[in-house]
N, C-alpha and C positions, 0 to 999 in steps of 0.2 A: 504494500500500500504506500503510495507516494506521500511524503510528508507535507503537511499543509504549510504554506508560506504566510508570513506576517504582512500581508498586503491589503487586508480588509479591516475596517472598523465597523462599529455597529451603525445601523441605519438611523437617520434623523427622523424622529417621530413627533407628531404634534403633542402639545400639552394635553393633560387629561381633560381639562375643561377650559373653554375659551369664553369670550365675553359677548359674542354675537347672540342676539335673542330676537324672537318675533314679537309682534304686538301682544299686549297683555290680554286683549279681548279675543284672541284667536282660540278656537276650540278644536279644530280638526288638523291632524298631522299625519304624515306618512313617516314610517320609521323602518330602519333596517338594523338587524342585530346579529352579530357574530360572537357567540358565546364560546370562548376558547378555554382550554384547561388552565392556561396561564394568564390570559388577558381577555377582558371584555372590550370589544370594539363595537361602537354603536353610532348611529346617526339618526337624529330627529330633525325633521324638515325645518329649515331655516336656522338651525343651530350649527355650530362647528362640530367636528368629530369629537367623540368621547372615547377615551382609552384609559381603562383602570385595571389594575391587577385583579385576578379572579378570586379574591378573598371574601369570605362570608363569615359573619360572627353574630350570634344572638347576643343581645345586650340587655342590661338591667334597665328598669324604667327611670333610674336616676341618671342615665347617660344623657348628655345634652342632645336634644332633638334637632339642634341647629347645625350639626356636623354634616358635611357633604357625604352623601351615601346613606344617610339615616332614614329608615322607613318605619312608620308605625301603622299597622294594619287595623282598621276600625271595623269595617264590615264589607261584605261582598261574597262572591261565589266561593272563595276559599275559606269556608267557615272555620277550619282548623287553625287558621292564622290569626283569627280575631284576638285582639288584645296582646299581640306579640309585636316586638320591634327588633330590628336587626340593622347591621352596617354592612356595606359593600365597598370594596376597594381599599385604598390606602388607610383610611381611618379604622377599618376593621383590624388591620395589622397593629395599629397603635393602641387599640382598645384594651389589650391585655385579657380579652375574653377567653375563658376556658373552652368555649365552643368554637374557637377559631379554626377554620378549615379552608383549604384551597380546592377549587373545583376538580383538579386533577386527582384528588383523594377520593372522589365519589364517582363510581363507575356509571351510575344512572343520573348523575347530577345535571347533565345538560337538558334533561326534561323535568326531573322531579324538583329541581331548584330553579327552573327557568324564570318563574314569576318573581321570586325573591331577587334574582340578579337583575331582571329587567327593571323592576321598580326602583331598586337601589341605583341603577344607572341613571334613571330619570332624576333621582335625587341629587345628581351632580350638575344638572342644568343650571345656568346662571339665573334663569327666570322660570318660575313654575306657575302655570296658570291654574285657576281654581277648577277648571274642567278641561280635560284633555281626552279627546277621542282619537285613538291612535290605531292606524292600520299598519300592521307589522309584516315585513318579509324577513324571515329568519333563515339561517343556514346551520347545518350541522354535518358532521362527518358520516353519520349513519342515520339516514332519513327513516328507514324502516323501523329502527329501534326507538327513535326519539320523536318522530313527527306527531303521533297521536297525543303523547304526553304534553308536548309544547302547545298544541292547539287547544287542549283542555283548559287552558288559562284564559280563553276568550270570555268576555263578560265585563261586568262593572265591579270596580274595586274602590271602596272609600278608604283613603289612606292619608297620612301626613308624610309629605316628602320634605326632608330637611326642615321639619317643623311647620310646613305650610299645608293646610287642609286642601285636598285635591280629590276630585272624582276622576278616575282613570277608566275609560271604556276601551277595552282592547278587542280588536278583530284581527284576523290573519288573512293576508293576501296569498301567501305561500310559504312552505318550508322547503328550501332547495338544498341539494348536495353542494358541498363547498367547492368542488371542482368546477361545476357549471358557472358559479360566480367568478372564479378566477379566469375562466376562458373568456367571459364577456369583458373582463377588465383588460386582458391582453390582446383581444381580437385575433386569436389564433384559429386558423382553419385547418382542414385536413386531419391527418392522424396525429393526435396529441396525447401524451401521457403526462399526467400531473402527479407529482410527489409532494404531499403536504406533510412537512415535518413539524408537528405540533408539540404541545407541552407534554401530553400524556400518551400520544400515539403517533404513528407515522402511517399514512395511507397512500395507496397508488390507485389512481383512477385513469381509465382510458376512454378517449372520445374520438369520434370521427364527424367532422363538420358540426360540432357542438352537440352531437347525440352520444349518449352514454353507451359504451361497449362493454358488456359483461359486468360482473360484480366488483365492488370496491375491495381491494386487498388491504386489510388493516393489520398493523403490527402493534402490539401492546407496549410500546416504548416510544419515547420522544425526548425532548430536551431535558425533561425532568430526570432522566437516567443520568445524564452528565452532571446536572446540578447536585443530585444525591451523591454521586461519586466524589465530587469536590467537597461536599459537606462532611464526608467520612474519610477524607484524605489525611493521613498522618503527616504528610509533607506540608500541607496547608496549615494544619493545626500547629506544627512546630514553627512555621514561619510567622504566624500571627500570635502565637503563644496563648491560644484559647481555642475552644471548640468553634468551628466556622458556623456562622449564622446564615440560614438559607435565604432570608430576605436580602441580606447584604450581598451574598454571592449573586443572586438574581440581578440586583441593581448594578453590580460591578460589571457583569457580562453585558447588560443592556447599555452601559456607558461605553464599553468597547475598549479596544487597544489604542493607546496613544504612543507617540515616539518621543523619546528624550535624547538630547545630545550628550554624549560622554565627554570627558576632558580631552580626548583625542579627536573629537569631531564626529565620531560614528553615531548612528541613530540606534538607540536601544528600545526594543518593543516593551511597552510598560502597560500592565493591566493592574490598576490600583484596586486594593481591597477596600471597598467603601470609600470613605473620605480620607483614608490614611495615605501615607507615602510607601506603603508596603506593596512591592511588585510581585504578584503571584502568576506572572505570565508563564514561567517554566512549568509550574504545577498544572495550569490550565492546558497548556500545549500537550503535556503527557496524558492527561485524562481525556482530551479530545481525540487523540490518536486511538486510545482504548475504545472510545465511543464509535469511531469510524470502523475500526478493525473487528470489534466484537459484536456490535449491534447493527451498524449500517451496511456491513459487508454484503449480506444477502440482498438487501434492498438495492444497493448499487449494482450488483450483478444482474438483477432483474431489469433494472432501468437500462443497462447497457445492451441487453438482449432486445429490448423494445426499440432502442435507438438504431441498432443494426437492421431491424425490420422496417425502418423508415419513419418512426415516430419522432416528433419534436418532444424533447423532455423538458418540462418546466418544473422548477423547484420553488415551492412557496411555503408559507407558514412562518411563524416566529422563529422556529429552529433554523430556517434557511439563513437567518441573519446572525447566527452564532459566529463570533469572531473566528476567522481562519477557515471555517467549514465551507462557506460559499466559494472561496477561492479554490479549495480542493475539489469541489464538485464542478465548478466551471472549467477546470483543467481537463475534465473528462468530456467536455463538449455539451454539457447541460446548460439550459437557459436558467439564469438565476434572477428572480424578480428583484427589481430595485426597491419595491415596497412590499416585501413578502408578508409582513404582518398585517397589511391592509388590503391585500388582493381580493379576498372574499368580500370585504365590506364595500370596496369601490365597485366591484361587479354587481353587487346587490343594489347599490344606489342607482346605477344605470338601468337596472331592471325595474325598480319600483318607484322611482321619483321622477 
C-alpha cells in the first residue's frame, strides 16, 4: 500500500450557524436534512447551512433553555417525548450529561432519533418563528431500513426551540439514498460508483445515468474506527501525557494539517492536538496507514475493479476529507469531492428547493 503524502489539509466548512434569516411572519419552509453519524448537515429555506456534530444529550429541567440546540417537547404526535428536553450539537458535549451519546453509537438512531436531531437542528437557527410548516427531503445510507421510521415523524409538534415556543408541522417530500444526492451535486452521467466514507460506515453505490444499479454494499466501519484507534493509542497518550479525548481528536482532525518552518527552512507537517502546541502528526500518519491497510483495503480493491470496468469512482463523505486519505485515494485515479461532507446536502437542495 502506497504511503499517503502530506499534501492535503482539511476542507473549509461553513460555521455551524450563520446570521441570515427570513421574515418573522413566514410560516412555510422547505428543508433538506443529512443526518450523519458524525455530523448533522441541514438547510432550511432562506437560512444559511447548518452543521453541528451529531451529539445528543437528555438534560435536566434546570438546564438553560436558551442554549443553541435546546429542545423542550410540550405536546404532539410523539407523546412519549412530552415533558422531556434535550440538547443537540456542541452544547450537548459541554452539558456534562450522563446520557450523552453520538449518533454513531446507535445502530437505529438515524430513524429512531431523527425527530430529536431535526428539532435540535432547528434550535440552532438565528431566528425561530412561532409557526413553522416544514416540508423535508431527507437522505440516509439505507432507505429500506430507515425510511418508514423517518416518515413516522410527520405531524404537529408543540415545542420550545432555544426557549422560544414554536409549533412545528413536519411533512416529507422524500427520503432519498445518499448516492443519488451526490450524483445530482456533481452532475455525473454514465457509469458511476460512489464510495461514501462516513463516520460509522462506508458504503458503495453504483449508478448508470442516475439510476441505481443493484444493492448498496455497506461496511460497518468508517472514520470512527480511526478516531477510536487514536483515542486508544499508547503513543498519543505518552505524547500528551493523559488519556486522549475523543472530542479533541475529532476537532484536531477537522482542523487538519498545517506546515511549520524549521530552523533550517524545511516545512514540517504539524497536526496540533486541540489548542496545544503538541504535534501528533506521526501518530496520526501511523494509525491512518493501519486504517487504509486493515479496513479500507477490500473497499479499495472493489473500487479498482469497478474502475477497470469503466466506472467513474467518486469518493464522498466526511471521511473523504480525513487528512492524507484523499491524496492517497486520488493517486489511484478516484475522483475526490472538494466538499465531501456536503455533497449529499447540496444535491438535496437542488432536488427540493
